[in-house]
C-alpha positions, 0 to 999 in steps of 0.5 A: 623812147629807145630806138635802134639808133639809141640802142647802138650807143646805149650800155647794156645787153644787145637784142638778138636779131636772128639766128641762122639754121641749116636744114636739108629741105627748106620748103619742109622746114619753112612749113614745119617752123610755121605749123609747129612753132608758129613762126611767121614767114617774112620772105623767101624762099629765095635763091642765093648764088655765088655770082657777080651780084652784090648778094652773090659776092657777099654770100661767097665771102660769108660761106667760103670758096666751096659755096656755089648755090643755096636757098634761104627763107626768113621767118620771125618769132612772136617776139620779133627774133628772126630765124633764117633757114638755109638749104645748100645745093652746092655743096649739098646740105648734109644731115648731121649724124645722130649726135648732139656735138655740144662740145664743138664750137658754134650754136648748139641749139635754139630755145623757144618760149612755150608756156604750153610746153607739154603740148609743143613737145608732143607736137614736135614728136608727132611731126617728125621731130623727137623729144630728147629730154622730157619736160623737167622742172628747173627748180623742183616744185617750181613753175619753171619747166624745160625740155630738149627736142629736135626738129625733123632736120636735126636741129636741137630745139629747147623749150622753156615755159617762161622767159629766160630772165624770169627763170633766172631771177627766180632761181637766183632768189631761190638759191639766195634763200637756201644759202 
């Protein structure tokens, strides 16, 4: 049986622990991610401060010299991947302009598994988000579908109907058949 200890020494892909997302309204974001995407709240919201505490010193080192105060909450997806939401107070979180700056470094989007992709995309749009690209097929005529949405806080959320490795195993096999 694999454990975290054996995973650390094992070759192969690592598991994703969590992703951090900055939002303009932490309480609204926690509620939205729970209600719309079904994520579970694990802890928080909690205050983060640049102070002499161990957490305060660590936060100041991570976020840099301008950081003074923030709040954070930890949520979890159905497959155990964490989502850490942040709202900064000093300096204040700013809403990005209405643009998807995919050409800049950093995380460009998160992707959520949604077998009921049309329903989830509609729910995102109905709760203050938007659908950026309507549901499309990965391979024409195949069962694998995707779409790009945006949460109410400007975070791009892609939806996939099937697991990543399943889609790529199928599309690779489909490409092999065509060659």
